C-alpha positions as CSV (number, residue, x, y, z in Angstrom):
1,M,3.3,-18.9,-2.2
2,I,-0.5,-20.1,-2.6
3,Q,1.2,-23.0,-4.1
4,A,3.6,-23.7,-1.2
5,G,0.5,-24.1,0.6
6,A,-0.9,-26.1,-1.7
7,A,1.7,-28.7,-2.5
8,S,2.2,-28.8,1.2
9,R,-1.3,-30.1,1.9
10,I,-1.2,-33.1,-0.8
11,A,2.7,-33.3,0.4
12,E,4.7,-32.2,-2.6
13,M,7.7,-31.3,-0.7
14,E,10.5,-31.0,-3.9
15,A,7.2,-28.8,-5.5
16,M,6.6,-26.4,-2.1
17,K,10.7,-26.3,-1.9
18,R,11.1,-24.7,-5.0
19,N,7.2,-22.5,-4.9
20,I,9.0,-21.6,-1.3
21,A,12.1,-20.5,-3.8
22,Q,10.8,-18.8,-6.1
23,A,8.8,-16.9,-3.2
24,E,11.8,-15.8,-2.0
25,S,13.2,-14.4,-5.0
26,E,10.0,-12.8,-5.9
27,I,10.2,-10.7,-2.4
28,K,13.8,-10.1,-2.9
29,Q,13.4,-8.8,-6.8
30,S,10.2,-6.4,-5.6
31,Q,12.6,-4.8,-2.6
32,Q,15.3,-4.5,-5.4
33,G,12.5,-2.7,-7.8
34,Y,11.4,-0.6,-5.4
35,R,14.3,0.5,-4.3
36,A,15.9,1.6,-8.1
37,Y,12.9,3.3,-8.5
38,Q,13.2,5.2,-5.4
39,N,16.6,6.1,-5.9
40,R,16.0,7.1,-10.1
41,P,17.7,9.9,-10.9
42,V,15.0,12.1,-12.1
43,K,11.6,12.5,-9.8
44,T,9.3,15.2,-10.4
45,P,7.3,17.1,-7.5
46,A,3.8,15.0,-9.0
47,D,5.7,12.5,-8.3
48,E,7.7,13.2,-5.2
49,A,3.5,13.1,-3.7
50,L,2.8,9.9,-4.3
51,D,6.7,9.4,-2.3
52,T,4.9,8.7,0.9
53,E,1.6,6.6,0.5
54,L,3.4,4.3,-2.4
55,N,6.6,3.5,0.1
56,Q,3.8,2.7,3.2
57,R,1.8,0.2,0.3
58,F,5.1,-1.4,-0.8
59,Q,5.7,-1.9,3.3
60,A,2.8,-3.1,3.5
61,Y,3.0,-5.6,1.1
62,I,5.8,-6.8,2.3
63,T,5.2,-7.7,6.1
64,G,1.5,-8.8,4.8
65,M,3.4,-11.3,2.6
66,Q,6.1,-12.2,5.9
67,P,4.1,-14.0,7.7
68,M,3.0,-16.3,4.2
69,L,7.1,-17.1,4.1
70,K,7.0,-18.3,7.2
71,Y,4.1,-20.3,7.6
72,A,5.0,-22.0,4.0
73,K,8.2,-22.4,5.9
74,K,6.9,-24.3,8.5
75,W,5.5,-27.1,6.3
76,H,9.1,-27.3,4.6
77,V,11.5,-28.1,7.6
């Protein structure tokens, strides 16, 4: 995401497009990985005790990434 912003400032549009696509892919990968973790077959009581906070933090990460991705895409057009 940071690389996309830097590329936009120096008008390297192809690099910016690649960086945006990579960021989108990595966000999607993190969501898939987190879903796999949530759906794990073995959950100990200690694991479950951490799940609520972990879910809140992961959602905060995704929420925090959205404005950056939106801003990067704004300069992509």
